[in-house]
Backbone as CSV, one residue per row, in Angstrom:
resi,resn,N_x,N_y,N_z,CA_x,CA_y,CA_z,C_x,C_y,C_z
1,MET,-21.457,56.644,-76.393,-22.410,56.248,-75.479,-21.948,55.546,-74.495
2,PRO,-22.361,56.108,-73.528,-21.723,55.365,-72.134,-22.390,53.776,-71.863
3,ALA,-21.490,53.049,-71.310,-21.971,51.533,-71.457,-23.146,51.837,-69.970
4,THR,-24.060,50.748,-70.452,-25.105,50.550,-69.421,-24.901,50.366,-68.011
5,THR,-24.074,49.974,-67.862,-23.269,50.215,-65.710,-22.160,51.189,-66.092
6,SER,-22.228,52.314,-65.337,-21.266,53.337,-65.556,-20.475,52.716,-64.465
7,PRO,-18.744,52.667,-64.801,-18.076,52.383,-63.470,-18.138,53.210,-62.395
8,GLU,-17.734,52.759,-61.068,-17.794,53.480,-60.419,-16.203,53.523,-59.571
9,ILE,-15.763,54.642,-58.666,-14.322,54.989,-58.076,-14.593,55.279,-56.802
10,GLY,-13.654,54.909,-56.056,-13.833,55.876,-54.521,-12.937,56.866,-54.698
11,ILE,-13.211,57.765,-53.525,-12.410,59.027,-53.551,-10.980,58.698,-53.678
12,ARG,-10.541,57.795,-52.913,-9.366,57.705,-52.528,-8.555,57.036,-53.933
13,GLU,-9.310,56.475,-54.661,-8.661,55.707,-56.252,-8.419,57.028,-56.758
14,LEU,-9.648,57.982,-56.999,-9.992,58.947,-57.910,-8.648,60.067,-57.841
15,ARG,-8.141,59.973,-56.262,-7.166,61.084,-56.634,-5.871,60.706,-57.212
16,ALA,-5.678,58.948,-57.436,-4.765,58.606,-57.961,-4.911,58.600,-59.557
17,ALA,-6.248,58.222,-59.892,-6.768,58.221,-61.249,-7.194,59.399,-62.037
18,LEU,-7.216,60.588,-61.226,-7.938,61.806,-61.802,-7.976,61.938,-63.445
19,SER,-6.492,61.842,-63.616,-6.313,62.420,-65.204,-6.859,61.221,-66.189
20,ASP,-6.774,60.051,-65.764,-7.338,59.362,-66.347,-8.761,59.019,-66.750
21,VAL,-9.150,59.447,-65.472,-11.103,59.325,-65.452,-11.347,60.757,-66.398
22,LEU,-10.590,61.482,-66.227,-10.980,62.607,-67.150,-10.996,62.848,-68.410
23,ASN,-10.023,62.055,-68.987,-9.644,61.893,-70.102,-10.802,60.940,-70.572
24,GLU,-11.399,59.857,-70.031,-12.142,58.874,-70.496,-13.676,59.482,-70.744
25,THR,-13.774,60.506,-69.797,-14.757,61.206,-69.908,-14.909,62.260,-71.070
26,ALA,-13.735,62.825,-71.246,-13.868,63.829,-72.411,-13.864,63.195,-73.832
27,VAL,-12.874,61.981,-73.953,-12.655,61.484,-74.954,-13.659,60.710,-75.150
28,ARG,-13.974,59.642,-74.598,-14.844,58.464,-74.869,-16.548,58.831,-74.294
29,GLY,-16.657,59.723,-73.328,-18.094,60.156,-72.916,-18.316,59.592,-71.965
30,ARG,-17.586,58.905,-71.155,-17.849,58.032,-70.136,-18.626,58.890,-68.563
31,ILE,-19.419,58.220,-67.973,-19.826,58.694,-66.833,-19.188,57.921,-65.859
32,THR,-18.817,58.334,-64.538,-18.091,57.628,-63.697,-18.533,58.380,-62.530
33,TYR,-19.353,57.350,-61.620,-19.698,57.758,-59.985,-18.748,57.587,-59.214
34,VAL,-18.453,58.498,-58.347,-17.759,58.740,-57.546,-18.401,58.262,-55.863
35,THR,-17.586,57.389,-55.367,-18.424,56.839,-54.013,-17.480,57.251,-52.781
36,SER,-18.503,57.213,-51.679,-17.934,57.382,-50.349,-18.279,56.152,-49.551
37,ARG,-17.419,55.469,-49.055,-17.702,54.368,-48.264,-18.596,53.387,-48.902
38,GLY,-18.930,53.464,-50.168,-19.458,52.087,-51.140,-21.061,52.920,-51.430
39,ARG,-21.005,54.546,-51.012,-22.130,55.205,-51.910,-21.825,55.916,-52.502
40,ARG,-22.548,56.203,-53.693,-22.733,57.315,-54.867,-22.850,58.527,-54.343
41,ILE,-21.915,59.325,-54.491,-21.975,60.696,-53.663,-21.897,61.951,-54.771
42,ALA,-21.332,61.316,-56.169,-21.405,62.566,-57.100,-20.922,61.737,-58.666
43,ALA,-21.212,62.282,-59.704,-20.608,61.901,-60.907,-19.883,62.904,-61.922
44,ILE,-18.919,61.891,-62.563,-17.918,62.661,-63.282,-18.616,62.632,-64.830
45,VAL,-19.255,63.573,-65.537,-19.916,63.753,-66.626,-19.523,64.302,-67.432
46,PRO,-19.540,64.256,-68.918,-19.034,64.727,-70.260,-19.778,66.264,-70.134
47,VAL,-19.085,67.524,-70.507,-19.476,68.604,-70.420,-20.985,68.944,-71.413
48,PRO,-21.236,68.088,-72.638,-22.557,68.284,-72.981,-23.763,67.633,-71.993
49,ASP,-23.271,66.468,-71.396,-24.131,65.863,-70.862,-24.592,67.317,-69.736
50,ALA,-23.395,67.416,-68.851,-23.973,68.629,-67.844,-24.590,69.787,-68.028
51,GLU,-24.294,70.321,-69.188,-24.997,71.274,-69.970,-26.620,71.264,-70.370
52,ALA,-26.689,69.749,-70.804,-28.409,69.639,-70.945,-29.111,69.274,-69.726
53,ILE,-28.262,68.971,-68.928,-28.876,69.030,-67.217,-29.298,70.300,-66.724
54,GLU,-28.408,71.376,-66.861,-28.724,72.696,-66.659,-29.478,73.442,-67.611
55,GLU,-29.352,72.798,-68.764,-30.685,73.385,-69.863,-32.126,73.397,-69.244
56,GLY,-31.992,72.054,-69.110,-33.426,71.215,-68.392,-33.748,71.905,-67.150
57,ARG,-32.902,72.133,-66.307,-33.336,72.918,-64.880,-33.785,74.176,-65.401
58,ASN,-32.868,74.991,-66.198,-33.257,76.680,-66.249,-34.812,76.418,-66.970
59,GLU,-35.220,75.558,-67.952,-36.337,75.488,-68.871,-37.676,75.126,-67.640
60,ALA,-36.924,74.400,-66.785,-38.068,73.711,-65.472,-38.156,75.505,-64.323
61,GLY,-37.561,76.225,-64.677,-37.570,77.008,-63.958,-36.583,76.755,-62.350
62,ASP,-36.265,75.731,-62.241,-35.351,75.488,-60.946,-34.370,76.827,-61.220
63,GLU,-33.663,76.849,-59.821,-32.601,77.846,-59.794,-31.445,76.839,-59.764
64,PRO,-30.064,77.007,-60.330,-29.121,75.847,-60.138,-28.179,76.625,-58.561
65,SER,-27.898,75.371,-58.049,-27.355,75.452,-56.718,-25.736,75.680,-57.053
66,ALA,-25.447,76.934,-56.214,-23.880,76.977,-56.558,-23.618,76.934,-55.037
């Protein structure tokens, strides 16, 4: 289960640490927020979490944005 406070990483730092961030996500289930100029713009989440979000959207009748 992810920590209460999920880590944040800037885009530049993410480029250098992508492999480590993805490993932490896959192995430990960690959610990492990606920031640009200090503002959260995206999240790297474990696949089961993303699938649960998509399933919830589908059940609610929302169209996934592609």
